N, C-alpha and C positions, 0 to 999 in steps of 0.2 A: 574153659578151654576143653576140658574133658567132655562136657556135654556137647560142645560143637563138633568134636571129633566123631562122636557116636551118633549124631543126629541122623545120618543117612545109612546107618548100619544095615537096616533091612534091604535097602536097594543094593548096597554093595554085595551082600550075601547072595541075592538073586543074580546079579550080574556075573558074579564069580562062579557060582555053582549051577545056575540054570540059565546059561547064556542064550539058549534058543527062546525060552520064554521071555527073557529080557528084550530080545530083538523084536518079538511079537508085540510087546507093550509099545515100543517106539514106532513100530509099523502102524499100529492103530492110531497113535497120535498124529503121525505124519500123513497117512493116507485116508483115514476115516474122520479126522478132525476131533477125535475124542479128547477130553481133558485128561491130564495125567492120572487123576484119581479114578476116573471111569475106565481108562485103558488098563490100569493095573488090576482093578477089581474084575474086569471082564476076563482077562487072561489068567489071573492067579486065584481069584475068588477071595482075596483079602488084600489089605493095604500093606505097603512096605513098612509103615510105622508099627503095625501090629506085630509083624515078624521081628522087627528090631527090638521092640519093648519086651516081648516074651524071651528073646534070646538073652537080653541083658539080665532079666530076672533069673534065668537059668544059670548065668555066669556069676550071679551074686553081685552085680554092679549096684552102686548106690541108687536109691530111689530118685535122686535128682537127675540122674542120667535118663532114667525111664521117663520122667516127667518132661525132660527136654525133647525126647523123641516124639512125644505125643502133643507137645505144646503148639498152639497157634496164636494168632493175634488176639483172638477172642476167648481163648481158653488156656490160660497160663497161671498155674497156682502160685508161682514164686517169681521173683525178679530174675533169677537165673534162667528159669524156663522162658520168660519173656525175651531175654537177650538171645537165647538160643533160637527161638522161633523167628525173631527179627533177622538174625544173621542168615538163617536158612532162606528166608524169603528174599532178602537182599541179594544173596548169591544167585538165586534163581533168576531174579530180575536182570542182573548184570550179565550172566554167562550162559544161561540155559534157554533164553528166549531171544537169541540174537539172529534169528533167521530173517529172510527177506520180508519186509513189510512190518516188522515188529517195531513198536514205539518204546525204546528203552527208557527215554526220559520219563514218559508217562508211567512205566512200571516202577521206577525208583520212587517217583513222587507218590504213587499209590501205596507202596510199601510204607513210606514214611507216614502217610495218612492213616493207614490201618493200625499202625503200632504207636500212634501219637500219644495215646493215653498212658502208656507204660514206658516208652522209650523217648526220652527228652533230648533228642539230637536234631540239630539243624541240618539242612542239605549240605552246607559247607563242611560241617563236622564229619558227616558220613563220607564225603569225598576224601577228606584227609585220612580217615581210617582206611579206606580202600587203597589209597596211594601207599600207605605204610605196609599194608598187607601184600601188595604187589611186590614191593622191594624185598620184604622179608621172605616171600616165596622164592624169589630168585636166589637170595643168599642161602636159603635152606638147601636147595638142590645143589648149589655149588659146593657148599661145605659138607654135605653128605656124599659128595663125589658121585652124584647121579646126573647123567647127561639128560637134558630136556630140550625138546625142539625149540629153537629160537623163534621160529614162526609162531608156534603156539603161545609163547610168552607175549609176543607182540600182539597177537590176537586178543589176549586177555587185557592188555593195556589199552588197545584200541576200543574194546567194548566199554571199558570204564570211561574212556575219553568221550565216546558217543553218549554215554548216559549222563555225564556231568557237563559236557560242553567245554572242557578245558584239558590241556595236556597234563597227563598224570606223571610220567617219568621220562626224562631225556632219552631219546632213542639210542644214543651212544652207550649208555650204561647197560643196555639190553643186548648189545652185540655179541658179547662173549658169554656163553652158557655151557661150554664143554669143559668139564673139570680136568680133562687130560689135554687141554689146549694150552695156550700161553699162560705163564704164571701170573698174569695180570688179573686172574679170576677173583682174587681177594680184593674187594673194593677198598679204597683208601679209608672211607668212612668206617668200614667194619674193623680194619686194623686199628684205627684210632680209638674206637670204642673198646676193643679188647685190651689194648695197651693201657687205657685209662683205668680199666678194672684192676689191673695189676698194680699200677701206681697208687691207687687209692688205699691199698692194704700194706704198703711198705712200712709205714709208721706203726710201731707197736701199739699205739693208742687206738688203732682200728679194731683191736680185739681179735685179729686174725692170726692164727698160728702159722708157723713156717710151712707145715705140710699143706695147708690150704693155699698159701701163696704159690707154692710149687704147682699145685693142681690148676690154679688160674693161669699160670705161665704155660703149662702144658696145653690147656685149651686154646690159649692165644696163639701158640705155635701151630697147632693142628689146623685151626680154622683160618688163621691169618696167613699161613705159609704160602700155599697149602702143602702139607705133607700128608703121607698116608698114615704114619704112626709117630708118636712122640712118647718118650720114656724118660723119667728121672731116676737116676741110680746113685747110690751113696756107697762110700767105702766103709768097711767095718772098723771096729775100734783100733785094731792093730794095723789097719791100712793094707791088708793082704788080699782082700777080695772086694770086688765091685758087684753090687746086687741091685736089681731094680726094686724101687719102692712103689711106683705107680706108673700107669701108662694110659694112653688114649689112642683110638684109631682102629684100623682094620685088623681083626683077629689079634688084638694086642694081648689078650689073656695068654695065648700060647707064647708070645714073645717075652712077656714078663716072666713067665715060668722058667724059661731057659736063659734069661738074661742074668747070668751069674758067672763072673770071670775071675780067675786068679790074677793078681797083679805081677805076673811073671811073663816070660817069653811064651809060656803055654796059654796065656790069656787071649791070644789072637789079636786081631786088628783093633778091637775096642780098647783093650788094656794098653796096647802100644800107643794108640792115639792119646789116651789119657795121660800116659807118662810124659808126653811132650808138653803138657800143661798149656796148650794153645788150641784154639778151635780149628777144626778141619772139616771140610765137606768134599767128599770124593764122588765123582771125578772132576769137580769144579776147580779145586785148589791145585790138584795134580792128578796125573793118571794113576790108577790103582796098580799096586804091585801084584805079584802072583798069589801071595797069601790072601790079600784082600779080595782079589777076584774069585778065588776059590770059596772064600767065606760068603761072599754075596750070592754066589750061585747056590751054595748049599742052604742058604737062608731064604732064597726066593725073593731077593730084592735087587734093585738095579742101581741104587745110590744110597749113601748114608752120610750122616754128619755126627761129630762128637764135639760138644761144647763144654769144657771143664767148668766146674764150680770152684772158684779159687777165693777162699776167704782168709784174709790176713796172710797172704802169700802161701797158703797151704791148700792143696787140692783136696776137697772133701767128697767129690763125686762129679757127676756130669749130667747134661741133658743129651739125649740121643734122638735123632730124627731120621726118617728114611722115606723113600718112595719105592713102590714095587716095580716101577717101570724104569728103563734106562734113559728115556727121553720124554719130555724135556727136563732139563735141570733147573733149579731155582735161579733167579737172577740175583744180582748183587744186592739189590734193595731187600729182597726176601731174606737173604742170609744175614744182612746187617740187622734187620728187624728181629730175627731169632736170637742173634748174639746179644742184642740190647735187652731182650727179655731175660736172658740168663743173668745179666748184670743187675737187673732189678731184683732178682731173687737174692743175689749176693748182698745187695744193699739192705734187703729186708732182714737177712740173717745178721748182718753187722749191726743194724739198728736194735735188734733184740738182744744181742750180746752186750751192747753198750748200756742198754736199759737195765740189764741184769747186774752188771758190775757196779752200777750206781746205788744199788741197795746196800745199806750198811748192815752190820751184824745184828743190830736190834730189829731191823725190818725183816731180815731173814728169820730171826728167832720167832718173831710174831707170826709169820706164815707157818712155821713148823708147829707152833703151839696150836694153831687152828686145825692142822691135820691131826695132831695127837688128841685133840678134843673130839674128833670124830667127823670133821667135815671131809667130804670127798677130795682126794688128792687132785684129781683132774679139775675140779671146780676151783679150788684154791689157786692152782697153777694158772688157770685161764684168767681169773680175776687179776692176778698179780702180773700177768703177761710174761710168765717164765715157762720153761718147759717142765713136763712132769719129771724128766730125768734130773734136772737141776734141783727141783724141790725134794726129790728122793735123796739126793746126795747131801743136801742140807739137813734133812731129817736124820740121816745116818750119822752125820758128824755131830749133830746136837745130842743124840743118844749116847754116842761114844764119849763125848765130853762129860755128859752127866754121869755115866758109869765110872769114868776115871775119877771124877771129883768125889763120888760116893766111896770109892775104894780108898781114898786118902783120909776119910773121916775115922 
């Protein structure tokens, strides 16, 4: 993937920093009929690949990346280089030779023939790869909240259609590409995949700790919402403060740094919402009051939601989501989806607590002895599927008990 990303580095650098020269290269190809290689060499005196390779060496990039930049169908030192060269040629065949009179099908077949000795893919397999790439590209722009021209996406789809002679992606799925448009921008298939990622780690047997489960839920909320930011926050030991533990999204580092509220009237809207022990999204559930309006204005957001984490009838923290704009607001399905993700995190916490209580004294003692013999605390905790804090408390209790018994001797 890294090799593919950097394959066109030299061309990107020229296009970005020497746009006039880049335009002259394309003018020679269009008006003089020069091949890309000849046009580049005439204008620049070197090839894009030479610039890209030297730049990567100066940056200290792995040699595999340099080899990928220089690789071709007939000169590829490794399988990774062969894959990179094939991908580059296929992309050119599909999307960079689509002018009038070009034969896309011939280009694709020619690419397959040139790379046949190293790339063992059939035409149908390559078509499937291209279809997945088109879908993933659309999802990438949507979830990165970058607007992209719907016409351009359809042109890419149509070019692939012309190359392979079959429909690549239903037109309806490509209609919505503006991340600030309707909240239907998160496809059902994407939500379902993100949801399944969280469900797969609920059971303690998955080996995933609670913090990782929370991060997966954050990602599922952010990408499947869509929201601009998502934060998970937990109450401290005496339940007097709520502090962020992790977050994802736009400028979330600054939000996490200031996401620390006393659980009093001075805690503002977040603390007030959490004290209600029920999820709320404003202004969907109700209009904001004056305090909430002032807080959103000072925070530079247009809407926000607080979804409490309630374990065994005790609030231990919350998930927070927001959007920087006031409109549009999430639809009911989006809010239900986010709330259901919170419940999956609660289920994961419950499952791990139950697994911990099932350990008898002998099992706990055996774990403590492993730690006392020098095994890393985190490793033992991970293997036993308990938290480091729980294992530390058992170790302390074990040592206190041992000291007490020694004092009696």
